[in-house]
N, C-alpha and C positions, 0 to 999 in steps of 0.2 A: 325769258328776261333772267339773267342770272344774277348771284349777289356781286355789290360792287366791293372793292378793294378799299378796306379803311385810309383814310387820309393821316390817322392818328398812329404813331408806332411807339413800342417800348421805349422807355426812357425820356419822352417827349413830357414838358411841362405843360400842365393844363389847368384850367379853371372850370369848375361847374357851374354851369349857368341857367340850371333849372333844379327844382325839387327841394328838399329840406336841407341839402348840404350845400344850397346855392352861395357862391362866393369864394369857397375853400379852394386853394391851389395844392397841388401834389403831381408827384412823376408817376407816370403809367407805369404799373408792375406787369401787365399782361393785357393782351388784345385778343378777344375771342372774336374772329370774323365772321364764322359760323353764326352766331348768335347775335353780332352785332354789339357786343359789351365789352367795357374796359374795365379792369382793376387800377384804381388809382389809390396811392399810398396815403394813409392815414384818413381816408373819406368812406363815408358810408360804413362805418363800424357795426358789426353787429356781434351779438354775444351768442356762443354755441357751446352746449353742453359736452363734455367728453369723458369716456372712460378712461382709465389708465390701459395702456396697450403698448405695442412695440413702437410707434410714433410718438404718442404722448407717454412719458414715464410718469407723469402726475395727472391724475384727472382734473375736473372742475370744470369752471366757465371760462372758456377761453375767447378773447376779443378778437376778430379778424375782418379783412376789408370784403364788403360784399361789391359783387359787380355794378356797374351803372350802364345805363345805354349810351351808346356813342354819341348820339345827338343832343345829350344833355351836358357834353363836356365840350370845352373850344380851347385850341391850342395856343398857350401863350408864347409870344415873339421872345428870343434871348436878346435881340437889339432894342427894341422899342418897349419891352416889357408891358405890351398890351396883348388883350386876347384878339385873335385875328382869323380871319379865313386863309384858306391855304390854296395859293396857286401853283402852276408848274411850268418850269423853264428847261429846255435842252441847252446843255453847254455845248461848246465848240466839237469837244470828243464824242459828241451824242448821248452822253448820259442824263437822264431826266433828273431833277433836283425839286424839291419842295421850297416855295419862296413865301415869304408874308406878303401879306395883299397890301400892308398900310406902308411898310418901308422899303419893300422889294427885297430884303436881305434874303440870305439862303437859310432854310431851316435844318438842311441836313449838315452834320459834322464832318 
């Protein structure tokens, strides 16, 4: 039994449904399918201590997003603006698209 392909993609609008960040909404910055984790903009912020170096000109305490488990986020539909499950539909030309389970609207732009 292999890993399942995540239904959530980069730039999707998601809401956190579990954990200390519950209720926060943000855009997906990165999806790690191997580990089943997502990086959501301005959610699950952690402080990291960095030394001055080539990447960071100035050292100090840097705040950045930490990944959340993919099961703790839910996609928000663009049309009905509600957290929704994701369905799939095939178009006439044979392409597969993601659809909102609540309103039936396409989630792929």
